[in-house]
N, C-alpha and C positions, 0 to 999 in steps of 0.2 A: 519330136519336135529337141531342134537344137537349138541355144540361146547364139548368136550369133554377137552377140553385143562386142560390142571391147571391153578392156578391165581399166575401169576407172581409177585415181590414186588411191578414192575413196575407200573401193575395195579394197586393192593392196596393206592401206592403213592396215583396215579392218581382219584383213588378213595378217598381218604379221601382229598385230594387238591379238588375236587368240594362240597363231601359237607361244608370242611370249608367254602368256597363260598358263597353256603345257611344260613351262620347260619350269616354270617357278609354281608349277603344282609335284614335277617328277620328283626335284629337287628337293622339297617336302617345307617351301617358306612362301609364309600368307603377306599377303599383301600388305598387313602390318609389318613381319618381319623386313618389306621391301622396302617401306617406306621409311625407315627407321634409318636401312644400312643409305637413305639416298636425298632426304627429304623430302624426296615426292611427294604433290598432295594423294591423300587413298581415294579419294575423286577425282584423282585428274588418271591414278595408276587404274580403277575399275573402270574411267571412259575409255583409257585405250586399248583396258583389253577384254572389253564387251564392242567394242569394232564405232568406237563415236570418235575415240580420240584422233582426228582429222588436224585438231591443233593445240599436240605437242610438241614441243621443241626439239631442235637437235639436241640440245645442253639434255633437258630428260629421255631424251629417247638413250643414249650415252650413259647417261646415269643408269638406271633400270638397267641395258646391258654389262655395264658394271658391275654390279647387282648379284647379280647372276652371273657372275664370273665371264662372262659372254663376248667375246668380241669382233670387231668390225672390220677385214683390209677395206682399205684405203678407197686403190685400184676396185675393189667389187665394188660399191658404188658412185666412181668417177673415174675410169681407165683412164692411164694416162697412156695419152696416147701426139702424135707428131700435131701441128696446129695443122702441117699441111696434109696428113691423110683425117681429124675430124674434119677440114672443110671438105672434105673428097668425103665420107660420107655424111655428111649435114646437106652435100647436095642431093645425091645419091638416095637418101630416106623421102627426100620431102619429093622429092618427085617419086616417088611407089606413093607416096599419098597422094599425089595430086591425078592421077592415074583415073 
């Protein structure tokens, strides 16, 4: 049987934390190393890596990425679209959800 439940925000954050841990270990950094580079508390880092970092601030998230030499293109997070196109996309998406 397949689980058709939608992916929640918590699921997405947990997945990011797990992926982050994988990258950190792959390059040979400990949590302590990341803490020293960023100033992010070890408890915050541990919660994030273990799927419980829903309260992680964007500031801390970007510091953690920087510590591993990772970067995110802002257009990946929020694509640049014209206001008109965005309004059309929004209406279409909400039409689909209501059906």
